[in-house]
ChimeraX commands (.cxc) that place a marker at each C-alpha (Angstrom):
marker #1 position -59.88,116.72,233.35 radius 0.5
marker #1 position -59.87,120.19,231.83 radius 0.5
marker #1 position -57.38,122.71,233.10 radius 0.5
marker #1 position -58.88,125.87,234.46 radius 0.5
marker #1 position -57.90,129.16,232.90 radius 0.5
marker #1 position -55.52,130.26,235.73 radius 0.5
marker #1 position -53.74,126.90,235.60 radius 0.5
marker #1 position -53.40,127.14,231.84 radius 0.5
marker #1 position -52.07,130.68,232.02 radius 0.5
marker #1 position -49.57,129.66,234.72 radius 0.5
marker #1 position -48.35,126.76,232.58 radius 0.5
marker #1 position -47.97,129.00,229.52 radius 0.5
marker #1 position -46.15,131.64,231.51 radius 0.5
marker #1 position -43.76,129.07,232.99 radius 0.5
marker #1 position -43.05,127.58,229.57 radius 0.5
marker #1 position -42.28,130.97,228.04 radius 0.5
marker #1 position -40.09,131.93,230.98 radius 0.5
marker #1 position -38.14,128.66,230.74 radius 0.5
marker #1 position -37.66,129.13,226.98 radius 0.5
marker #1 position -36.35,132.67,227.41 radius 0.5
marker #1 position -34.01,131.57,230.22 radius 0.5
marker #1 position -32.58,128.82,227.99 radius 0.5
marker #1 position -32.06,131.23,225.10 radius 0.5
marker #1 position -30.33,133.75,227.36 radius 0.5
marker #1 position -28.05,131.04,228.76 radius 0.5
marker #1 position -27.03,129.96,225.26 radius 0.5
marker #1 position -26.34,133.57,224.26 radius 0.5
marker #1 position -24.21,134.15,227.36 radius 0.5
marker #1 position -22.27,130.97,226.67 radius 0.5
marker #1 position -21.61,132.03,223.08 radius 0.5
marker #1 position -20.46,135.46,224.22 radius 0.5
marker #1 position -18.10,133.88,226.76 radius 0.5
marker #1 position -16.64,131.65,224.04 radius 0.5
marker #1 position -16.16,134.59,221.67 radius 0.5
marker #1 position -14.46,136.58,224.44 radius 0.5
marker #1 position -12.19,133.63,225.13 radius 0.5
marker #1 position -11.23,133.42,221.46 radius 0.5
marker #1 position -10.56,137.15,221.39 radius 0.5
marker #1 position -8.13,136.72,224.30 radius 0.5
marker #1 position -6.17,134.22,222.19 radius 0.5
marker #1 position -6.11,136.50,219.17 radius 0.5
marker #1 position -8.99,134.92,217.29 radius 0.5
marker #1 position -11.67,137.02,215.69 radius 0.5
marker #1 position -14.70,137.63,217.93 radius 0.5
marker #1 position -17.90,136.24,216.52 radius 0.5
marker #1 position -21.02,138.41,216.34 radius 0.5
marker #1 position -23.84,137.52,218.72 radius 0.5
marker #1 position -26.52,135.22,217.37 radius 0.5
marker #1 position -29.73,136.96,216.33 radius 0.5
marker #1 position -32.30,134.76,218.09 radius 0.5
marker #1 position -35.28,136.41,216.39 radius 0.5
marker #1 position -33.88,135.69,212.94 radius 0.5
marker #1 position -33.09,132.12,213.90 radius 0.5
marker #1 position -36.60,131.45,215.18 radius 0.5
marker #1 position -38.08,133.08,212.07 radius 0.5
marker #1 position -36.00,130.83,209.86 radius 0.5
marker #1 position -37.14,127.76,211.79 radius 0.5
marker #1 position -40.76,128.84,211.51 radius 0.5
marker #1 position -40.51,129.33,207.75 radius 0.5
marker #1 position -38.90,125.90,207.35 radius 0.5
marker #1 position -41.64,124.27,209.43 radius 0.5
marker #1 position -44.33,126.03,207.39 radius 0.5
marker #1 position -42.73,124.81,204.17 radius 0.5
marker #1 position -42.66,121.25,205.49 radius 0.5
marker #1 position -46.29,121.52,206.56 radius 0.5
marker #1 position -47.32,122.74,203.10 radius 0.5
marker #1 position -45.39,119.92,201.44 radius 0.5
marker #1 position -47.05,117.32,203.62 radius 0.5
marker #1 position -50.44,118.85,202.98 radius 0.5
marker #1 position -49.96,118.88,199.21 radius 0.5
marker #1 position -48.93,115.21,199.14 radius 0.5
marker #1 position -51.85,114.15,201.32 radius 0.5
marker link #1:1,2 radius 0.2
marker link #1:2,3 radius 0.2
marker link #1:3,4 radius 0.2
marker link #1:4,5 radius 0.2
marker link #1:5,6 radius 0.2
marker link #1:6,7 radius 0.2
marker link #1:7,8 radius 0.2
marker link #1:8,9 radius 0.2
marker link #1:9,10 radius 0.2
marker link #1:10,11 radius 0.2
marker link #1:11,12 radius 0.2
marker link #1:12,13 radius 0.2
marker link #1:13,14 radius 0.2
marker link #1:14,15 radius 0.2
marker link #1:15,16 radius 0.2
marker link #1:16,17 radius 0.2
marker link #1:17,18 radius 0.2
marker link #1:18,19 radius 0.2
marker link #1:19,20 radius 0.2
marker link #1:20,21 radius 0.2
marker link #1:21,22 radius 0.2
marker link #1:22,23 radius 0.2
marker link #1:23,24 radius 0.2
marker link #1:24,25 radius 0.2
marker link #1:25,26 radius 0.2
marker link #1:26,27 radius 0.2
marker link #1:27,28 radius 0.2
marker link #1:28,29 radius 0.2
marker link #1:29,30 radius 0.2
marker link #1:30,31 radius 0.2
marker link #1:31,32 radius 0.2
marker link #1:32,33 radius 0.2
marker link #1:33,34 radius 0.2
marker link #1:34,35 radius 0.2
marker link #1:35,36 radius 0.2
marker link #1:36,37 radius 0.2
marker link #1:37,38 radius 0.2
marker link #1:38,39 radius 0.2
marker link #1:39,40 radius 0.2
marker link #1:40,41 radius 0.2
marker link #1:41,42 radius 0.2
marker link #1:42,43 radius 0.2
marker link #1:43,44 radius 0.2
marker link #1:44,45 radius 0.2
marker link #1:45,46 radius 0.2
marker link #1:46,47 radius 0.2
marker link #1:47,48 radius 0.2
marker link #1:48,49 radius 0.2
marker link #1:49,50 radius 0.2
marker link #1:50,51 radius 0.2
marker link #1:51,52 radius 0.2
marker link #1:52,53 radius 0.2
marker link #1:53,54 radius 0.2
marker link #1:54,55 radius 0.2
marker link #1:55,56 radius 0.2
marker link #1:56,57 radius 0.2
marker link #1:57,58 radius 0.2
marker link #1:58,59 radius 0.2
marker link #1:59,60 radius 0.2
marker link #1:60,61 radius 0.2
marker link #1:61,62 radius 0.2
marker link #1:62,63 radius 0.2
marker link #1:63,64 radius 0.2
marker link #1:64,65 radius 0.2
marker link #1:65,66 radius 0.2
marker link #1:66,67 radius 0.2
marker link #1:67,68 radius 0.2
marker link #1:68,69 radius 0.2
marker link #1:69,70 radius 0.2
marker link #1:70,71 radius 0.2
marker link #1:71,72 radius 0.2
view
């Protein structure tokens, strides 16, 4: 059964919203850990750049795809 356009858009919107909520939760957890280390005298870590991380993953996936395609 094909999904109608509103159902598809709702599913895409929910998936994006869940992804962003997960990324924000991870960032908040990392900031809480770095603040906890700063309280004990440890150096605070810089926040993770999520855009750079996702770009790195995308470039690695593209490289793997190209390798698989060339060996096919």
